[in-house]
N, C-alpha and C positions, 0 to 999 in steps of 0.2 A: 662129080656130084658129091661123092663121099667126102672129099677134102673140104669142099665148100660148106657142107653141112656141119663138119667138125669146127670150122672157123666160126660159123654162126653160133653154134652151141657154146664155144669158148667166149665169144663176144657177149652173149646173153648171160653168161655166168652160170650155166647149168653144169655145175661141178659134180653133181651126183648122178651122172649118166655115163655109161660106157657104150662103145660102138661095137656092133657085130659086123665084121668085115664081109661075111658071106652074104648077108642080106642087106648090108648098108643101112641098117636101121639102128635107132638109138634104143638101148635097153636100160631101163631104170634100175639102179642098184639101191637096195635098202641100206641106208646109212643114217646113223644118228648124228645129228648136228645140233649144237646149242641153239642156233638161230632158227632152226626149223624143227622144233620139238613137238611131237604129237604123242598123246597118250593113246595106246591101243590095248584093247582087251577083246580077245576072241573067245566067245562062249563055246565050250567044247561040244555042246549038244544042239543049241539053237542059234542059227546065224543071225536072226533078227535081234537077239539080245547082245550082240557084239557092239562095242563102242569104239569110236575113233574121234578124238577131239583135241583141239589145241587148248591147253589149260589157260594160257594167258587171255586169249580171246573169250573163252567160255566164262571164266571167273570174273573178268572185267565187265562183261555184259551182265552177268548175274548181279554184281554189286550195283551197277547203274540202275537196273530194273528194280531191285529191292529198295534202293534209295528213293527212286521215283514213287514207288508204292507207299513207302513210309511217309514221304512228304504229303502225298494226296490224302492219306488217312489222318495224319496228325493235324493238318491245317486245310480242311476241305473248302472253307470259304475263300481263302486266298488262292487256292488251286483253281477254284471255279472262276474267279475274277481273271486270273492269268490265262486260262484256257479260253474264256469268252473274248478277251482282248486279242489273243492270237488268232482265234477264228475270225473275228471281225476284220483284223488287219490283213490276213491272208485272203479273205473273200474280197475285200475292197481293193487290195493292191494287185492281186494275181489272177483275177477272173479273166482278164484279157489274154493272159498267157495260156490258160487252159483252153479257152475257146479257139485261140489261134493255133495251138498245137493240134487240136482235133481237126481243124480245117486243113492244116498241112498234111496230117496223116491221111485224111480222106482224099485229098488231091494226089498224094503220092500213090495210094492204092489204085485210083482211077488211071493215073499215068502208067503204073506197072501193068494194069490190065490191058491197056491199049498199046503197049510197047512191044518190042520184039521178045521181051522176057516173059510174056504171057504164055508162050508156047513151050517154055522150058519144061522138060519132063523130069520129075524127081524119080530117080532110079535108072535102071538100064533101059536102053532103047527097046529091047525085046519084052520088057515087063508089061503085063496087063494091069490096069487099075484094080485094086482090091475092092473098092466101093464105087458105086455109080454116083452121078451128080446128085440124084434125089437122096441117096443115103448120106452123102456128105452134108447136104443141106439139113437133113433131119438131125444129124449128130450135132451140128453147130447150133441149130435152133434149141435142142435139148440142153446144150451147154449154157446158152444164154438164159434160158428159163431157170436152170439150176443156180446160176450166179445170182439172178434176181431173187430167188427164194432164200439163198444164204444171206444176201445183203439185207433184204427187207425183213427177214425173220428176226434180226437183231435191231436194225435201225428204227423200224416202225414202233415197236413197244417202247423203246427209249424216247422216241419223239413224243408219243402220247404221255409218257411219264413226265417229261420235262415241261410239256405244255400244261398239264394239269396243275403243276406247282406254281406256274407263273400267273395263272388267272386269279 
């Protein structure tokens, strides 16, 4: 198994890994490579202030976001027309995809519930469930209410604002 895992590792190009022969496990070695450069700063006192980022991805994203904001602020009428057109086209062309994907998801969940996979236990066979079915339902219900509050706390005022300007 160890030689097979080494071959797979070589095929996948994981050149920054070494093997521990005692445990037959892969150990990641910290190596600096030009293609995989990450900026790391570890705060000496507070772990949550530590930073690890890829400068190319971070700064490219920052430039795109700033350019988008500058365009929207500098030409709001054109931006509104573009966004309105995009919204209309996406709604007209892809409503069927959204409805169909939700139907497929619901059918998949029902199939999963009625199949042999419904009795698969997450965890060890000897483990007892940490929460009862009623507790799980109440947690999922609370999550659904929380999502609704977060979504509508932003979307409803914006909708009222946009409707008041179009009348």
